[in-house]
C-alpha positions as YAML, in Angstrom:
chain: A
units: angstrom
residues:
- id: 1
  name: MET
  ca: [97.79, -38.62, 66.07]
- id: 2
  name: ASN
  ca: [99.95, -36.86, 68.28]
- id: 3
  name: THR
  ca: [100.80, -32.72, 67.57]
- id: 4
  name: ASN
  ca: [104.49, -33.73, 66.58]
- id: 5
  name: GLU
  ca: [102.99, -36.65, 63.89]
- id: 6
  name: MET
  ca: [101.06, -33.65, 62.31]
- id: 7
  name: ASN
  ca: [103.24, -31.21, 61.78]
- id: 8
  name: ASN
  ca: [105.51, -33.82, 60.57]
- id: 9
  name: GLU
  ca: [103.12, -34.77, 57.70]
- id: 10
  name: LEU
  ca: [102.44, -31.10, 56.98]
- id: 11
  name: ASN
  ca: [105.73, -29.95, 56.38]
- id: 12
  name: ASN
  ca: [106.13, -33.70, 54.01]
- id: 13
  name: ASN
  ca: [103.07, -32.48, 51.97]
- id: 14
  name: MET
  ca: [104.44, -28.79, 51.13]
- id: 15
  name: ASN
  ca: [107.95, -30.07, 50.65]
- id: 16
  name: ASN
  ca: [106.41, -32.39, 47.75]
- id: 17
  name: ASN
  ca: [104.39, -29.10, 46.34]
- id: 18
  name: ASN
  ca: [100.70, -31.46, 46.45]
- id: 19
  name: PRO
  ca: [97.76, -29.38, 47.31]
- id: 20
  name: PRO
  ca: [95.64, -30.14, 50.06]
- id: 21
  name: LYS
  ca: [93.39, -33.18, 48.98]
- id: 22
  name: LYS
  ca: [89.25, -31.95, 49.04]
- id: 23
  name: LYS
  ca: [86.40, -34.20, 50.26]
- id: 24
  name: LYS
  ca: [84.14, -35.88, 48.25]
- id: 25
  name: GLY
  ca: [80.74, -34.27, 47.53]
- id: 26
  name: GLY
  ca: [79.97, -30.44, 47.15]
- id: 27
  name: ILE
  ca: [77.96, -28.71, 43.93]
- id: 28
  name: ALA
  ca: [79.73, -30.76, 41.36]
- id: 29
  name: ASN
  ca: [78.06, -33.41, 42.01]
- id: 30
  name: ILE
  ca: [74.40, -31.81, 41.72]
- id: 31
  name: ILE
  ca: [75.05, -30.34, 38.16]
- id: 32
  name: PRO
  ca: [74.10, -33.93, 36.43]
- id: 33
  name: TYR
  ca: [70.63, -33.78, 38.47]
- id: 34
  name: ILE
  ca: [69.78, -30.33, 37.40]
- id: 35
  name: PHE
  ca: [70.55, -30.76, 33.65]
- id: 36
  name: VAL
  ca: [68.40, -34.19, 33.80]
- id: 37
  name: VAL
  ca: [65.08, -31.67, 35.40]
- id: 38
  name: ALA
  ca: [65.81, -29.16, 32.80]
- id: 39
  name: ILE
  ca: [65.44, -31.51, 30.38]
- id: 40
  name: LEU
  ca: [62.16, -32.96, 31.82]
- id: 41
  name: VAL
  ca: [60.85, -29.37, 31.95]
- id: 42
  name: VAL
  ca: [61.35, -28.71, 28.31]
- id: 43
  name: VAL
  ca: [59.58, -32.27, 27.16]
- id: 44
  name: ALA
  ca: [56.64, -31.19, 29.31]
- id: 45
  name: MET
  ca: [56.56, -27.73, 27.79]
- id: 46
  name: LEU
  ca: [56.53, -29.45, 24.45]
- id: 47
  name: VAL
  ca: [53.94, -31.89, 25.24]
- id: 48
  name: PHE
  ca: [51.72, -29.99, 27.43]
- id: 49
  name: PRO
  ca: [52.34, -25.98, 25.82]
- id: 50
  name: LYS
  ca: [48.76, -25.34, 26.89]
- id: 51
  name: PHE
  ca: [49.55, -25.97, 30.81]
- id: 52
  name: PHE
  ca: [52.30, -23.72, 30.61]
- id: 53
  name: PHE
  ca: [51.35, -21.02, 28.17]
- id: 54
  name: GLY
  ca: [47.48, -21.20, 27.99]
- id: 55
  name: ASP
  ca: [45.81, -20.94, 24.60]
- id: 56
  name: GLY
  ca: [47.50, -19.14, 21.59]
- id: 57
  name: GLY
  ca: [51.16, -20.25, 23.34]
- id: 58
  name: THR
  ca: [50.80, -17.15, 25.08]
- id: 59
  name: PRO
  ca: [51.78, -17.01, 28.48]
- id: 60
  name: THR
  ca: [48.55, -17.69, 31.17]
- id: 61
  name: ASP
  ca: [47.16, -14.89, 32.93]
- id: 62
  name: ASN
  ca: [46.62, -16.29, 36.35]
- id: 63
  name: SER
  ca: [44.81, -13.45, 37.43]
- id: 64
  name: GLU
  ca: [40.74, -13.58, 38.12]
- id: 65
  name: LYS
  ca: [39.24, -13.07, 34.77]
- id: 66
  name: GLU
  ca: [35.47, -11.39, 34.10]
- id: 67
  name: PRO
  ca: [32.85, -14.24, 33.30]
- id: 68
  name: GLU
  ca: [32.01, -14.39, 29.90]
- id: 69
  name: LYS
  ca: [28.83, -12.82, 28.68]
- id: 70
  name: PRO
  ca: [26.41, -15.11, 27.44]
- id: 71
  name: VAL
  ca: [26.09, -15.25, 23.80]
- id: 72
  name: GLU
  ca: [22.62, -14.15, 22.55]
- id: 73
  name: PRO
  ca: [21.21, -15.76, 19.54]
- id: 74
  name: GLU
  ca: [20.88, -13.36, 16.51]
- id: 75
  name: LYS
  ca: [17.22, -11.94, 15.73]
- id: 76
  name: PRO
  ca: [15.93, -12.87, 12.47]
- id: 77
  name: VAL
  ca: [16.12, -10.39, 10.20]
- id: 78
  name: GLU
  ca: [12.63, -9.07, 9.48]
- id: 79
  name: PRO
  ca: [12.25, -8.60, 5.30]
- id: 80
  name: GLU
  ca: [11.70, -4.81, 4.37]
- id: 81
  name: LYS
  ca: [7.64, -3.78, 3.77]
- id: 82
  name: PRO
  ca: [7.24, -3.27, 0.28]
- id: 83
  name: VAL
  ca: [6.99, 0.29, -0.75]
- id: 84
  name: SER
  ca: [4.45, 1.48, -3.49]
- id: 85
  name: LYS
  ca: [5.75, 2.89, -6.26]
- id: 86
  name: ILE
  ca: [2.52, 4.21, -7.16]
- id: 87
  name: LYS
  ca: [1.19, 7.60, -5.60]
- id: 88
  name: ILE
  ca: [-2.71, 7.70, -6.24]
- id: 89
  name: ILE
  ca: [-2.95, 4.65, -3.99]
- id: 90
  name: ASP
  ca: [-0.66, 2.51, -1.18]
- id: 91
  name: THR
  ca: [-0.46, -0.83, -3.68]
- id: 92
  name: THR
  ca: [0.86, -2.62, -0.81]
- id: 93
  name: SER
  ca: [-2.22, -1.36, 1.48]
- id: 94
  name: LYS
  ca: [-4.81, -3.68, 2.91]
- id: 95
  name: THR
  ca: [-7.11, -0.99, 3.86]
- id: 96
  name: ARG
  ca: [-10.94, -1.82, 2.69]
- id: 97
  name: PRO
  ca: [-12.07, 1.71, 0.47]
- id: 98
  name: VAL
  ca: [-15.26, 2.99, 1.29]
- id: 99
  name: GLY
  ca: [-17.34, 3.69, -1.79]
- id: 100
  name: ILE
  ca: [-19.52, 6.70, -1.46]
- id: 101
  name: MET
  ca: [-22.96, 7.56, -3.43]
- id: 102
  name: ILE
  ca: [-22.47, 11.06, -4.44]
- id: 103
  name: ASN
  ca: [-25.46, 13.34, -5.44]
- id: 104
  name: CYS
  ca: [-24.84, 14.61, -8.99]
- id: 105
  name: HIS
  ca: [-28.55, 16.74, -9.12]
- id: 106
  name: ASN
  ca: [-27.74, 20.49, -10.30]
- id: 107
  name: GLU
  ca: [-29.21, 21.32, -7.10]
- id: 108
  name: ALA
  ca: [-26.52, 19.28, -5.31]
- id: 109
  name: LEU
  ca: [-23.66, 21.30, -7.08]
- id: 110
  name: PRO
  ca: [-21.36, 22.33, -6.15]
- id: 111
  name: GLN
  ca: [-19.82, 18.85, -4.82]
- id: 112
  name: SER
  ca: [-17.26, 18.16, -1.90]
- id: 113
  name: GLY
  ca: [-14.33, 15.75, -1.45]
- id: 114
  name: LEU
  ca: [-13.97, 14.41, -4.84]
- id: 115
  name: GLN
  ca: [-10.33, 15.48, -5.12]
- id: 116
  name: ASP
  ca: [-9.22, 12.72, -2.30]
- id: 117
  name: ALA
  ca: [-11.05, 10.01, -4.27]
- id: 118
  name: TYR
  ca: [-8.85, 7.57, -6.36]
- id: 119
  name: ALA
  ca: [-11.72, 6.32, -9.09]
- id: 120
  name: VAL
  ca: [-15.24, 7.54, -9.53]
- id: 121
  name: TYR
  ca: [-18.00, 5.71, -11.46]
- id: 122
  name: GLU
  ca: [-20.65, 8.24, -12.90]
- id: 123
  name: LEU
  ca: [-23.62, 6.25, -14.30]
- id: 124
  name: MET
  ca: [-27.54, 7.35, -14.98]
- id: 125
  name: VAL
  ca: [-29.94, 6.69, -12.68]
- id: 126
  name: GLU
  ca: [-33.62, 7.66, -13.07]
- id: 127
  name: GLY
  ca: [-35.05, 10.70, -15.05]
- id: 128
  name: GLY
  ca: [-31.90, 11.18, -16.79]
- id: 129
  name: ILE
  ca: [-30.06, 12.15, -13.87]
- id: 130
  name: THR
  ca: [-26.63, 10.93, -13.06]
- id: 131
  name: ARG
  ca: [-25.01, 9.67, -9.41]
- id: 132
  name: MET
  ca: [-21.32, 9.03, -8.50]
- id: 133
  name: PHE
  ca: [-19.84, 6.21, -6.72]
- id: 134
  name: ALA
  ca: [-16.57, 7.52, -5.42]
- id: 135
  name: LEU
  ca: [-14.04, 5.39, -3.88]
- id: 136
  name: PHE
  ca: [-11.71, 6.42, -1.39]
- id: 137
  name: LYS
  ca: [-8.53, 4.45, 0.43]
- id: 138
  name: ASP
  ca: [-6.15, 5.62, 3.38]
- id: 139
  name: LYS
  ca: [-7.79, 9.24, 3.27]
- id: 140
  name: ASP
  ca: [-8.92, 11.19, 6.38]
- id: 141
  name: PHE
  ca: [-11.21, 13.30, 4.62]
- id: 142
  name: THR
  ca: [-13.72, 15.55, 6.91]
- id: 143
  name: LYS
  ca: [-16.43, 16.43, 4.37]
- id: 144
  name: VAL
  ca: [-17.54, 14.10, 1.45]
- id: 145
  name: GLY
  ca: [-20.95, 14.95, -0.52]
- id: 146
  name: ALA
  ca: [-23.43, 15.46, -0.93]
- id: 147
  name: VAL
  ca: [-24.39, 11.63, -0.10]
- id: 148
  name: ARG
  ca: [-27.34, 10.29, -1.70]
- id: 149
  name: SER
  ca: [-29.57, 6.79, -2.18]
- id: 150
  name: VAL
  ca: [-28.01, 3.78, -3.45]
- id: 151
  name: ARG
  ca: [-28.98, 2.26, -6.70]
- id: 152
  name: VAL
  ca: [-28.64, -1.41, -8.14]
- id: 153
  name: GLN
  ca: [-26.27, -0.51, -10.68]
- id: 154
  name: PHE
  ca: [-23.78, 0.29, -8.16]
- id: 155
  name: ILE
  ca: [-23.55, -3.15, -6.59]
- id: 156
  name: ALA
  ca: [-21.47, -4.38, -9.29]
- id: 157
  name: TYR
  ca: [-18.83, -1.88, -8.83]
- id: 158
  name: ALA
  ca: [-18.93, -2.00, -4.99]
- id: 159
  name: MET
  ca: [-18.35, -5.76, -5.27]
- id: 160
  name: GLU
  ca: [-15.47, -6.14, -7.66]
- id: 161
  name: ASN
  ca: [-13.42, -3.26, -5.53]
- id: 162
  name: ASP
  ca: [-14.77, -5.09, -2.15]
- id: 163
  name: ALA
  ca: [-15.78, -1.68, -1.21]
- id: 164
  name: ILE
  ca: [-18.03, -0.76, 1.53]
- id: 165
  name: ILE
  ca: [-21.05, 1.07, 0.30]
- id: 166
  name: VAL
  ca: [-21.75, 4.72, 2.10]
- id: 167
  name: HIS
  ca: [-25.13, 5.80, 1.01]
- id: 168
  name: ALA
  ca: [-28.75, 7.47, 2.49]
- id: 169
  name: GLY
  ca: [-31.30, 5.20, 2.01]
- id: 170
  name: GLY
  ca: [-31.83, 3.36, -1.52]
- id: 171
  name: SER
  ca: [-34.41, 2.14, -3.99]
- id: 172
  name: LYS
  ca: [-36.20, -0.59, -3.06]
- id: 173
  name: GLU
  ca: [-34.57, -3.27, -4.86]
- id: 174
  name: ALA
  ca: [-31.13, -2.05, -3.71]
- id: 175
  name: GLU
  ca: [-32.06, -2.05, 0.00]
- id: 176
  name: GLU
  ca: [-33.56, -5.22, -0.57]
- id: 177
  name: ARG
  ca: [-30.62, -6.48, -2.12]
- id: 178
  name: LEU
  ca: [-28.15, -5.47, 0.50]
- id: 179
  name: ARG
  ca: [-30.18, -6.64, 3.18]
- id: 180
  name: LYS
  ca: [-30.51, -10.34, 1.84]
- id: 181
  name: GLU
  ca: [-27.15, -10.69, 0.22]
- id: 182
  name: HIS
  ca: [-25.52, -8.91, 3.05]
- id: 183
  name: ILE
  ca: [-23.66, -6.88, 1.04]
- id: 184
  name: VAL
  ca: [-21.59, -4.39, 3.34]
- id: 185
  name: ASN
  ca: [-22.75, -0.84, 3.97]
- id: 186
  name: ILE
  ca: [-23.42, 2.23, 5.96]
- id: 187
  name: ASN
  ca: [-26.45, 4.27, 6.17]
- id: 188
  name: VAL
  ca: [-25.07, 7.73, 6.91]
- id: 189
  name: ASP
  ca: [-28.45, 9.36, 7.27]
- id: 190
  name: GLY
  ca: [-28.39, 9.48, 10.99]
- id: 191
  name: LYS
  ca: [-25.52, 9.24, 13.52]
- id: 192
  name: TYR
  ca: [-22.92, 8.81, 10.88]
- id: 193
  name: GLY
  ca: [-23.57, 11.50, 8.58]
- id: 194
  name: GLN
  ca: [-23.86, 15.38, 8.98]
- id: 195
  name: ARG
  ca: [-26.49, 18.13, 7.87]
- id: 196
  name: ASP
  ca: [-24.70, 21.39, 6.56]
- id: 197
  name: LYS
  ca: [-27.60, 23.57, 8.28]
- id: 198
  name: GLU
  ca: [-26.22, 26.83, 6.37]
- id: 199
  name: LEU
  ca: [-26.22, 25.18, 3.09]
- id: 200
  name: ALA
  ca: [-29.72, 23.98, 3.98]
- id: 201
  name: LYS
  ca: [-30.55, 28.06, 3.26]
- id: 202
  name: LYS
  ca: [-29.53, 27.61, -0.24]
- id: 203
  name: ARG
  ca: [-30.43, 23.65, -1.12]
- id: 204
  name: ALA
  ca: [-32.95, 21.19, -0.62]
- id: 205
  name: TRP
  ca: [-32.58, 18.78, 2.79]
- id: 206
  name: GLU
  ca: [-31.88, 16.26, 0.42]
- id: 207
  name: HIS
  ca: [-28.97, 17.75, -0.85]
- id: 208
  name: THR
  ca: [-27.19, 18.73, 2.49]
- id: 209
  name: LEU
  ca: [-26.11, 15.61, 3.97]
- id: 210
  name: PHE
  ca: [-22.58, 15.06, 3.86]
- id: 211
  name: THR
  ca: [-20.12, 12.48, 5.96]
- id: 212
  name: LYS
  ca: [-16.35, 12.17, 7.32]
- id: 213
  name: MET
  ca: [-14.15, 9.30, 7.47]
- id: 214
  name: SER
  ca: [-13.89, 9.36, 11.47]
- id: 215
  name: SER
  ca: [-17.54, 8.92, 11.23]
- id: 216
  name: LEU
  ca: [-17.42, 6.16, 9.10]
- id: 217
  name: LYS
  ca: [-14.54, 4.32, 11.07]
- id: 218
  name: GLN
  ca: [-16.92, 4.73, 14.19]
- id: 219
  name: ALA
  ca: [-19.57, 2.91, 11.81]
- id: 220
  name: ILE
  ca: [-17.15, 0.52, 10.93]
- id: 221
  name: LYS
  ca: [-16.21, -0.64, 14.42]
- id: 222
  name: ASP
  ca: [-19.72, -0.14, 15.97]
- id: 223
  name: TYR
  ca: [-21.05, -2.71, 13.06]
- id: 224
  name: ASN
  ca: [-17.78, -4.86, 13.38]
- id: 225
  name: ILE
  ca: [-17.14, -4.43, 9.73]
- id: 226
  name: SER
  ca: [-13.75, -5.80, 8.15]
- id: 227
  name: SER
  ca: [-11.50, -2.84, 7.48]
- id: 228
  name: THR
  ca: [-9.12, -5.05, 5.25]
- id: 229
  name: THR
  ca: [-9.18, -6.55, 2.01]
- id: 230
  name: SER
  ca: [-7.13, -8.68, -0.41]
- id: 231
  name: VAL
  ca: [-8.06, -6.35, -3.53]
- id: 232
  name: VAL
  ca: [-5.78, -3.78, -4.69]
- id: 233
  name: SER
  ca: [-7.45, -2.47, -7.64]
- id: 234
  name: VAL
  ca: [-9.25, -3.00, -10.31]
- id: 235
  name: LEU
  ca: [-6.69, -0.90, -12.82]
- id: 236
  name: ASN
  ca: [-3.22, -1.56, -13.66]
- id: 237
  name: TYR
  ca: [-1.38, 1.36, -12.86]
- id: 238
  name: ASN
  ca: [2.02, 2.18, -14.29]
- id: 239
  name: PRO
  ca: [4.53, 4.33, -12.30]
- id: 240
  name: GLU
  ca: [6.11, 5.75, -15.66]
- id: 241
  name: GLU
  ca: [3.76, 8.44, -17.76]
- id: 242
  name: ILE
  ca: [2.30, 6.42, -20.72]
- id: 243
  name: ASP
  ca: [2.63, 7.69, -24.10]
- id: 244
  name: LEU
  ca: [-0.27, 6.40, -25.87]
- id: 245
  name: SER
  ca: [0.98, 7.81, -29.20]
- id: 246
  name: LYS
  ca: [3.09, 4.58, -29.74]
- id: 247
  name: TYR
  ca: [-0.34, 2.82, -30.83]
- id: 248
  name: THR
  ca: [-1.50, 3.62, -34.26]
- id: 249
  name: THR
  ca: [-5.02, 3.93, -33.38]
- id: 250
  name: ALA
  ca: [-4.16, 6.71, -30.87]
- id: 251
  name: THR
  ca: [-5.75, 9.93, -31.70]
- id: 252
  name: THR
  ca: [-5.97, 13.57, -30.10]
- id: 253
  name: ALA
  ca: [-8.36, 14.07, -27.52]
- id: 254
  name: ASN
  ca: [-8.50, 17.57, -26.04]
- id: 255
  name: ASN
  ca: [-11.90, 17.98, -25.50]
- id: 256
  name: ILE
  ca: [-14.20, 15.24, -24.27]
- id: 257
  name: SER
  ca: [-18.16, 15.22, -24.19]
- id: 258
  name: ILE
  ca: [-20.07, 12.34, -22.77]
- id: 259
  name: LYS
  ca: [-24.01, 12.84, -23.08]
- id: 260
  name: TYR
  ca: [-26.10, 10.86, -20.55]
- id: 261
  name: SER
  ca: [-29.25, 12.09, -21.62]
- id: 262
  name: ASN
  ca: [-30.74, 16.05, -22.16]
- id: 263
  name: TYR
  ca: [-30.49, 16.06, -18.12]
- id: 264
  name: ARG
  ca: [-26.59, 15.33, -17.94]
- id: 265
  name: THR
  ca: [-23.33, 15.79, -20.09]
- id: 266
  name: SER
  ca: [-19.77, 15.64, -18.60]
- id: 267
  name: ASN
  ca: [-17.30, 17.38, -20.26]
- id: 268
  name: TYR
  ca: [-13.60, 17.49, -19.93]
- id: 269
  name: GLU
  ca: [-10.82, 19.83, -21.09]
- id: 270
  name: TYR
  ca: [-7.03, 18.81, -21.53]
- id: 271
  name: ASP
  ca: [-4.66, 20.91, -19.57]
- id: 272
  name: ALA
  ca: [-1.45, 20.61, -20.97]
- id: 273
  name: SER
  ca: [0.36, 22.65, -18.19]
- id: 274
  name: LYS
  ca: [-1.03, 20.40, -15.59]
- id: 275
  name: ILE
  ca: [-1.20, 17.48, -18.05]
- id: 276
  name: VAL
  ca: [-4.54, 16.62, -16.27]
- id: 277
  name: TYR
  ca: [-8.28, 16.84, -17.76]
- id: 278
  name: LEU
  ca: [-10.50, 19.75, -15.94]
- id: 279
  name: ARG
  ca: [-13.77, 18.27, -15.38]
- id: 280
  name: LYS
  ca: [-17.24, 20.06, -16.12]
- id: 281
  name: MET
  ca: [-20.37, 18.98, -15.68]
- id: 282
  name: ASN
  ca: [-23.21, 20.61, -18.54]
- id: 283
  name: SER
  ca: [-20.18, 22.69, -19.70]
- id: 284
  name: THR
  ca: [-19.84, 24.46, -16.23]
- id: 285
  name: LYS
  ca: [-16.77, 23.79, -14.19]
- id: 286
  name: ASN
  ca: [-17.25, 21.01, -11.88]
- id: 287
  name: VAL
  ca: [-15.55, 22.89, -8.65]
- id: 288
  name: ASP
  ca: [-14.96, 21.58, -5.07]
- id: 289
  name: LEU
  ca: [-17.17, 23.06, -2.67]
- id: 290
  name: ILE
  ca: [-14.85, 24.08, 0.02]
- id: 291
  name: THR
  ca: [-11.89, 24.59, -1.90]
- id: 292
  name: GLY
  ca: [-13.48, 26.21, -4.95]
- id: 293
  name: ASN
  ca: [-11.23, 24.29, -7.28]
- id: 294
  name: GLN
  ca: [-12.03, 22.72, -10.24]
- id: 295
  name: TYR
  ca: [-11.75, 18.89, -10.29]
- id: 296
  name: GLU
  ca: [-8.43, 17.45, -11.87]
- id: 297
  name: VAL
  ca: [-8.40, 14.05, -13.66]
- id: 298
  name: LYS
  ca: [-5.66, 11.85, -14.74]
- id: 299
  name: ASN
  ca: [-7.41, 8.90, -16.56]
- id: 300
  name: ILE
  ca: [-10.99, 8.53, -18.10]
- id: 301
  name: ILE
  ca: [-12.21, 5.26, -19.17]
- id: 302
  name: VAL
  ca: [-15.69, 5.42, -21.24]
- id: 303
  name: TYR
  ca: [-18.24, 2.97, -22.60]
- id: 304
  name: GLY
  ca: [-21.73, 2.71, -23.60]
- id: 305
  name: VAL
  ca: [-23.51, 0.14, -22.39]
- id: 306
  name: LYS
  ca: [-27.66, -0.88, -23.33]
- id: 307
  name: TYR
  ca: [-29.91, 0.89, -19.93]
- id: 308
  name: ASN
  ca: [-33.11, -0.92, -19.43]
- id: 309
  name: GLY
  ca: [-36.21, 0.55, -17.97]
- id: 310
  name: TYR
  ca: [-37.77, -0.91, -14.63]
- id: 311
  name: CYS
  ca: [-40.57, 0.17, -12.07]
- id: 312
  name: ASP
  ca: [-39.76, 0.62, -8.16]
- id: 313
  name: ARG
  ca: [-42.41, 1.65, -5.75]
- id: 314
  name: GLY
  ca: [-44.61, 2.94, -8.82]
- id: 315
  name: ASN
  ca: [-41.92, 4.85, -10.12]
- id: 316
  name: CYS
  ca: [-40.93, 3.66, -14.08]
- id: 317
  name: SER
  ca: [-37.89, 5.73, -14.69]
- id: 318
  name: TYR
  ca: [-35.90, 3.51, -12.98]
- id: 319
  name: VAL
  ca: [-32.70, 2.16, -15.27]
- id: 320
  name: LYS
  ca: [-30.40, -0.75, -15.23]
- id: 321
  name: PRO
  ca: [-27.40, -0.93, -17.44]
- id: 322
  name: SER
  ca: [-26.43, -4.11, -18.70]
- id: 323
  name: ASN
  ca: [-22.91, -3.88, -17.58]
- id: 324
  name: ILE
  ca: [-22.10, -7.73, -17.35]
- id: 325
  name: GLY
  ca: [-20.31, -9.00, -20.73]
- id: 326
  name: THR
  ca: [-18.47, -7.58, -23.07]
- id: 327
  name: GLY
  ca: [-17.84, -3.96, -24.78]
- id: 328
  name: GLU
  ca: [-15.33, -1.42, -26.40]
- id: 329
  name: GLY
  ca: [-14.82, 1.97, -25.28]
- id: 330
  name: TYR
  ca: [-12.14, 4.55, -24.80]
- id: 331
  name: TYR
  ca: [-9.04, 5.34, -22.74]
- id: 332
  name: PHE
  ca: [-8.12, 8.92, -22.43]
- id: 333
  name: THR
  ca: [-4.95, 10.47, -21.03]
- id: 334
  name: ASN
  ca: [-2.73, 13.29, -21.13]
- id: 335
  name: GLY
  ca: [-4.57, 14.39, -24.19]
- id: 336
  name: MET
  ca: [-4.49, 11.11, -26.17]
- id: 337
  name: ALA
  ca: [-7.21, 8.53, -26.57]
- id: 338
  name: VAL
  ca: [-6.84, 4.72, -27.41]
- id: 339
  name: PRO
  ca: [-9.55, 2.15, -28.06]
- id: 340
  name: ILE
  ca: [-10.22, -0.56, -25.84]
- id: 341
  name: LYS
  ca: [-12.05, -3.19, -24.78]
- id: 342
  name: TRP
  ca: [-13.82, -4.39, -21.88]
- id: 343
  name: SER
  ca: [-15.48, -7.31, -20.47]
- id: 344
  name: LYS
  ca: [-16.88, -8.51, -16.88]
- id: 345
  name: ALA
  ca: [-18.16, -12.17, -16.53]
- id: 346
  name: ASP
  ca: [-20.26, -11.32, -13.08]
- id: 347
  name: GLU
  ca: [-21.09, -9.10, -10.61]
- id: 348
  name: LYS
  ca: [-18.19, -10.07, -8.59]
- id: 349
  name: SER
  ca: [-15.95, -10.31, -11.15]
- id: 350
  name: LYS
  ca: [-13.21, -7.53, -11.86]
- id: 351
  name: THR
  ca: [-14.11, -5.47, -15.02]
- id: 352
  name: LYS
  ca: [-10.86, -6.07, -16.85]
- id: 353
  name: TYR
  ca: [-9.54, -3.47, -19.96]
- id: 354
  name: TYR
  ca: [-7.50, -4.22, -23.21]
- id: 355
  name: VAL
  ca: [-6.03, -2.08, -25.74]
- id: 356
  name: LYS
  ca: [-8.06, -2.89, -28.71]
- id: 357
  name: GLU
  ca: [-5.08, -2.37, -30.89]
- id: 358
  name: THR
  ca: [-2.54, -5.27, -29.42]
- id: 359
  name: GLY
  ca: [-4.81, -7.24, -27.22]
- id: 360
  name: GLU
  ca: [-2.72, -6.20, -24.04]
- id: 361
  name: GLU
  ca: [-4.04, -5.44, -20.81]
- id: 362
  name: LEU
  ca: [-4.42, -1.72, -20.50]
- id: 363
  name: LYS
  ca: [-2.12, -0.03, -18.49]
- id: 364
  name: VAL
  ca: [-3.06, 3.46, -16.66]
- id: 365
  name: ASN
  ca: [-1.28, 6.16, -15.66]
- id: 366
  name: ASP
  ca: [-0.51, 7.10, -11.80]
- id: 367
  name: GLY
  ca: [-3.57, 9.22, -11.02]
- id: 368
  name: ASN
  ca: [-7.72, 9.13, -10.34]
- id: 369
  name: THR
  ca: [-9.69, 7.20, -12.58]
- id: 370
  name: TYR
  ca: [-12.96, 8.49, -13.69]
- id: 371
  name: PHE
  ca: [-15.33, 5.54, -15.27]
- id: 372
  name: GLN
  ca: [-17.84, 7.38, -17.53]
- id: 373
  name: ILE
  ca: [-20.54, 4.61, -18.37]
- id: 374
  name: TYR
  ca: [-23.09, 6.18, -20.70]
- id: 375
  name: PRO
  ca: [-26.29, 4.57, -22.42]
- id: 376
  name: SER
  ca: [-25.64, 3.57, -25.89]
- id: 377
  name: ASN
  ca: [-29.30, 3.83, -26.46]
- id: 378
  name: GLY
  ca: [-29.58, 7.43, -25.83]
- id: 379
  name: GLY
  ca: [-26.20, 8.91, -24.87]
- id: 380
  name: SER
  ca: [-22.82, 9.44, -26.77]
- id: 381
  name: LEU
  ca: [-19.32, 10.11, -26.94]
- id: 382
  name: ALA
  ca: [-17.45, 12.81, -28.76]
- id: 383
  name: PHE
  ca: [-14.04, 14.03, -28.41]
- id: 384
  name: LYS
  ca: [-11.72, 15.94, -30.36]
...
């Protein structure tokens, strides 16, 4: 088309008021495709939300995350250690008690360390004199004594308490039994005992031997003695104060006198202000060598048994108690007394105590206990 022809056509279009024709193509043709893609994206977001938003429907954070720490397994919770409600001894403790032979000769007084004993047995030996077997548990005492020789009547009480017998020699029969029956014992007349040389200026040599817990621990280690036990106590302690007046057979007992022989009588006087008994021997205050304090006692169990005489190394003044079987006695505490019954099947068995009125097992107050086992043939018990 030449120039003239083009001009003529342009003039014709203008005259006819017709806009110029647009060429096919451009953005209008793309819009349908954009719409389809948008629909596909929405569908994909609904079908695969975690891909677009991550967990929980929240937008994913593409920034680098710190590696998660491995979860440690939970440690098993250890059960709480049971707590003893009793103060006189730790009833949860497995510590084996030591039972120390204590001299009761008049020339061996005053004694030392008995305030730390949770239980004390007093029995008659030869010549009308008495001897004590004092039990200690979880106590780091520094001077207990005077320590004296062992007698056969104390073996049964050592057995029922699973106690280590601490002594300074013994009668022939007692020493033979310790050896032949392999009864655990420590002789402190030597390495594991201490002689009080100053006291020896006032006393005979046999009344000056003492021991301390650190020495006994060393002996236990040296002799490879078991220091643990499964025996808790022969007594059933009550954490709350026991009122004996609830029993119709209970009586007042402010003053107690236990006669063993013409040589020895053990006495108690009730102190209502302290709620304990104050101990005496032959009506003289039984005081401690170190502190000078009179010994105080919470519980007293008293009963009489027959004592039979026998000879040992030519000495026929020795005696043995008939403490296997059954019998009756009294329990004293807080200024009151109640009749009881006791039974012991054999030497190794625990002595069991019952309230005579009801037959129930005897419960004792939380505190130290003295067992006064006197001869029914020649001794006596009196109280008021």
